[in-house]
C-alpha positions in Angstrom: -1.3 18.9 6.0 -1.7 15.4 4.7 -0.1 12.8 6.9 0.5 9.2 5.9 2.0 6.6 8.2 2.7 3.1 6.9 3.3 0.2 9.2 3.3 -3.6 9.3 6.3 -4.4 7.2 8.9 -6.9 8.2 10.9 -10.0 7.2 8.8 -12.9 5.9 9.6 -16.2 4.2 8.4 -16.9 0.6 4.8 -18.1 0.7 4.2 -16.1 3.9 1.7 -13.4 4.6 1.8 -9.9 6.0 -0.8 -7.1 6.4 0.3 -3.5 5.9 -1.6 -0.5 7.4 -1.6 3.1 6.4 -3.0 5.6 8.8 -4.1 8.8 7.0 -5.0 12.3 8.3 -5.3 15.9 7.2 -8.0 15.4 4.6 -11.5 13.9 4.3 -10.4 10.3 4.0 -13.8 8.8 2.9 -13.9 11.1 -0.2 -10.7 9.9 -1.7 -9.3 6.9 -3.4 -6.2 5.4 -1.8 -3.3 3.6 -3.5 -0.5 1.3 -2.3 2.9 1.7 -4.1 6.2 0.0 -3.7 9.8 0.7 -4.5 12.3 -2.0 -4.7 16.1 -1.3 -4.4 17.3 0.4 -7.5 13.9 0.5 -9.1 11.2 3.1 -9.7 8.1 3.4 -7.5 5.2 1.4 -8.9 1.5 1.0 -8.3 0.5 -2.1 -6.4 -3.2 -1.7 -5.6 -5.8 1.0 -5.5 -9.2 1.4 -3.9 -11.8 4.0 -4.8 -13.9 5.9 -2.3 -16.8 3.4 -2.9 -14.6 0.4 -2.5 -13.8 -0.6 -6.1 -10.3 -2.1 -6.4 -7.5 -2.4 -8.9 -4.3 -4.4 -8.8 -1.1 -4.7 -10.6 -0.9 -7.9 -12.6 2.0 -9.0 -10.5 0.0 -9.2 -7.3 -3.5 -10.2 -8.6 -4.9 -13.1 -6.6 -2.3 -12.6 -3.8 -2.9 -9.1 -2.4 -6.0 -7.5 -1.2 -6.5 -3.8 -0.6 -9.2 -2.6 1.8 -10.2 0.5 3.7 -11.8 1.4 7.0 -13.3 4.9 6.7 -14.0 5.0 10.5 -10.3 4.5 11.3 -9.1 6.5 8.3 -6.9 3.5 7.4 -6.1 1.6 4.3 -4.8 -1.9 4.4 -2.9 -4.2 2.1 -3.2 -7.9 2.9 -0.3 -9.7 1.2 -0.4 -13.5 0.8 1.8 -16.0 -1.0 4.7 -13.5 -0.8 7.6 -13.9 -3.3 11.1 -12.5 -3.1 10.3 -10.1 -5.9 7.7 -8.5 -3.5 10.6 -7.1 -1.5 10.3 -3.4 -1.5 9.5 -0.3 0.6 5.7 0.0 0.5 4.0 3.4 0.5 0.5 4.6 0.5 -0.8 7.8 -0.9 -4.1 9.6 -1.6 -5.8 9.2 -5.0 -6.4 6.6 -7.6 -3.1 5.4 -8.8 -1.6 8.9 -8.7 -1.0 11.2 -5.7 -3.5 14.0 -5.7 -2.0 16.2 -3.0 1.4 16.7 -4.6 4.8 15.1 -4.1 4.4 14.0 -0.5 5.3 10.6 0.7 5.4 9.0 4.1 8.5 7.0 5.2 7.0 3.8 3.9 7.4 0.3 5.5 9.9 -2.2 4.4 8.8 -5.7 3.3 11.6 -8.2 2.9 10.7 -11.7 1.5 13.6 -14.1 2.0 14.5 -17.5 3.3 
């Protein structure tokens, strides 16, 4: 069974930085793209960033230049480095398998909460 465990969230001030991690298991990690999503209170889940199996990346316009997605195929972990954080980045952040769409069905981890506030 696919398992996804997000971590690294917390409370940060506007302009601050945070690095999220997603530990994955239950599939051949190196063969799949991975995507970070987020869901703000009262809003739908949205794609934040994606990375292909060969390392190509894609970002939502709202985070371009501020966020960086990366992966470590030895650790089976995908990361999201978030810089210059804004209050509108406040959300629960999730990872999932596949390029901008979950490929193993409607399974989600618990996510990790990022709150950007003074």
